[in-house]
C-alpha positions in Angstrom: 53.0 -79.1 145.0 53.6 -82.4 143.3 55.8 -83.0 140.3 56.7 -86.1 138.5 60.5 -86.4 137.5 60.4 -88.4 134.3 63.2 -90.6 132.9 64.0 -87.8 130.5 64.6 -85.5 133.5 61.5 -83.4 133.1 59.5 -82.1 135.9 55.7 -82.6 135.0 52.8 -81.5 136.7 49.3 -83.1 136.6 48.2 -81.0 133.6 51.1 -82.5 131.6 53.1 -79.2 131.4 56.8 -79.1 132.4 58.9 -76.8 134.5 61.4 -74.8 132.5 63.9 -72.2 132.8 62.5 -68.8 131.5 64.5 -68.1 128.4 64.1 -64.3 128.8 65.8 -64.5 132.2 68.4 -61.9 132.8 70.5 -64.1 135.3 69.8 -61.8 138.2 66.3 -63.1 139.1 65.6 -66.1 137.1 62.1 -67.7 137.2 60.8 -71.3 136.5 57.9 -71.3 134.1 55.3 -73.8 133.1 55.6 -74.8 129.3 54.6 -77.5 127.0 56.9 -80.4 127.5 59.6 -80.8 124.8 62.6 -82.5 126.5 64.9 -79.5 125.7 67.9 -78.8 128.0 66.1 -76.0 129.7 63.3 -78.5 130.8 65.5 -81.1 132.2 66.5 -81.4 136.0 68.5 -83.6 138.3 67.7 -84.5 142.0 70.9 -84.1 143.9 71.8 -86.0 146.9 71.4 -82.9 149.0 67.7 -82.7 148.1 68.1 -79.8 145.7 66.7 -79.9 142.1 69.3 -78.6 139.6 68.7 -77.5 136.1 70.6 -79.6 133.6 70.4 -76.9 130.8 71.4 -74.0 133.2 74.2 -75.6 135.4 74.4 -74.3 138.9 70.8 -73.1 139.1 68.4 -74.8 141.5 64.6 -74.7 142.1 63.8 -72.5 145.0 60.5 -71.7 146.8 60.1 -68.0 146.9 60.4 -66.8 150.5 60.7 -70.3 151.8 56.8 -70.5 152.0 55.2 -73.9 152.2 51.5 -73.3 151.1 50.2 -74.4 147.8 50.5 -71.8 144.9 53.7 -70.3 146.2 55.9 -69.3 143.2 59.1 -71.3 142.5 62.1 -69.4 141.1 65.7 -70.3 140.2 68.7 -69.4 142.4 72.3 -70.3 142.5 72.5 -73.7 144.2 73.1 -73.5 148.0 72.4 -75.6 151.1 69.4 -73.7 152.2 66.0 -75.0 153.3 64.0 -73.2 150.5 65.9 -75.4 148.0 65.2 -78.7 149.6 62.7 -81.0 148.0 61.3 -84.5 149.0 61.0 -87.4 146.7 57.9 -89.5 147.3 
């Protein structure tokens, strides 16, 4: 999966949508969703030196590949930031 990290901190996909924190999340199992880009805090991200991608609007939550899978179409969720392989992202 390819995302573009914009200067505003948005993670955009080819269709022009952005990755956002699901507002309905119950803080147990939080999901990342695609939404129209609006530069709101829940759509802003920071790439940490560790390789994780942390939510600016939900501090302490990082993007995580569900089950650590590597194939296209694998869901992405949010989890408490940790040094684990499923939270490591590569910037190209």
